[in-house]
C-alpha positions as CSV (number, residue, x, y, z in Angstrom):
1,M,-9.1,-2.0,-14.5
2,I,-6.3,-0.5,-12.4
3,E,-5.1,1.6,-15.3
4,D,-8.5,3.3,-15.6
5,S,-8.7,4.0,-11.8
6,G,-6.0,6.7,-11.7
7,A,-3.8,4.5,-9.5
8,A,-1.1,4.4,-12.2
9,E,-0.9,8.2,-12.2
10,V,-0.6,8.2,-8.4
11,L,2.2,5.6,-8.6
12,N,4.1,7.6,-11.2
13,D,3.8,10.8,-9.1
14,L,5.1,8.9,-6.0
15,K,7.9,7.3,-7.8
16,A,8.9,10.7,-9.3
17,Y,8.7,12.4,-5.8
18,F,10.9,9.7,-4.2
19,T,13.4,9.5,-7.1
20,N,16.1,11.4,-5.2
21,R,14.7,11.0,-1.7
22,P,14.9,8.0,0.7
23,F,11.6,6.1,0.9
24,F,11.7,4.5,4.3
25,V,8.6,4.0,6.4
26,S,9.9,1.0,8.4
27,D,13.0,-0.1,10.1
28,V,12.4,-3.7,8.9
29,V,13.8,-3.9,5.4
30,G,14.3,-7.1,3.4
31,N,15.5,-7.9,-0.1
32,K,13.6,-9.7,-2.9
33,E,15.4,-9.8,-6.2
34,D,17.3,-6.6,-5.4
35,N,14.1,-4.7,-4.6
36,R,14.2,-3.5,-1.0
37,L,10.9,-4.3,0.6
38,Q,9.8,-2.7,3.8
39,Y,7.5,-4.5,6.3
40,V,4.9,-2.8,8.5
41,D,1.6,-3.6,10.4
42,L,-1.5,-2.2,8.8
43,A,-4.8,-1.4,10.6
44,Q,-7.8,-0.1,8.7
45,Q,-11.1,1.1,10.0
46,G,-14.5,0.7,8.4
47,G,-16.8,3.1,6.8
48,G,-18.9,1.6,4.0
49,V,-17.7,2.9,0.7
50,W,-14.3,3.6,2.2
51,G,-13.6,-0.1,1.7
52,I,-13.0,0.5,-2.0
53,A,-10.5,3.3,-1.2
54,L,-8.8,1.1,1.3
55,I,-8.3,-1.6,-1.3
56,G,-6.7,1.0,-3.6
57,A,-4.5,2.4,-0.8
58,T,-3.3,-1.1,0.1
59,Y,-2.5,-1.8,-3.5
60,I,-0.4,1.4,-3.8
61,L,1.5,0.5,-0.7
62,E,2.4,-2.9,-2.0
63,V,3.5,-1.6,-5.4
64,M,5.7,0.9,-3.6
65,G,7.5,-2.0,-1.9
66,I,5.7,-2.1,1.5
67,R,4.7,-5.6,2.7
68,F,2.6,-6.3,5.8
69,F,3.3,-8.4,8.9
70,V,-0.2,-8.1,10.3
71,L,-3.4,-6.8,8.7
72,A,-6.3,-5.8,10.9
73,G,-9.5,-4.0,10.3
74,T,-13.1,-3.4,11.2
75,S,-16.2,-3.3,9.0
76,A,-15.2,-2.3,5.4
77,G,-11.6,-2.1,6.5
78,A,-11.6,-5.8,7.3
79,V,-13.5,-6.7,4.1
80,S,-10.9,-4.8,2.0
81,M,-8.1,-7.0,3.3
82,M,-9.9,-10.1,1.9
83,S,-9.4,-8.9,-1.7
């Protein structure tokens, strides 16, 4: 479960860090129910077990309000996008 993975703790730390700071990683910003979502392209490279970490990293980005126009990857990076 995601709660047991440590991702919740990382999310809480990121949310606390950006509480009084702007969190902009893209110049393309949209609204969805008053949550400002940012849109970026994402490319991930492979590396066997890194595929698991890439799934977690993609999840964290989505929870933080980042959505993807294009997803690209090789090897485990490509497989992690199919999750």
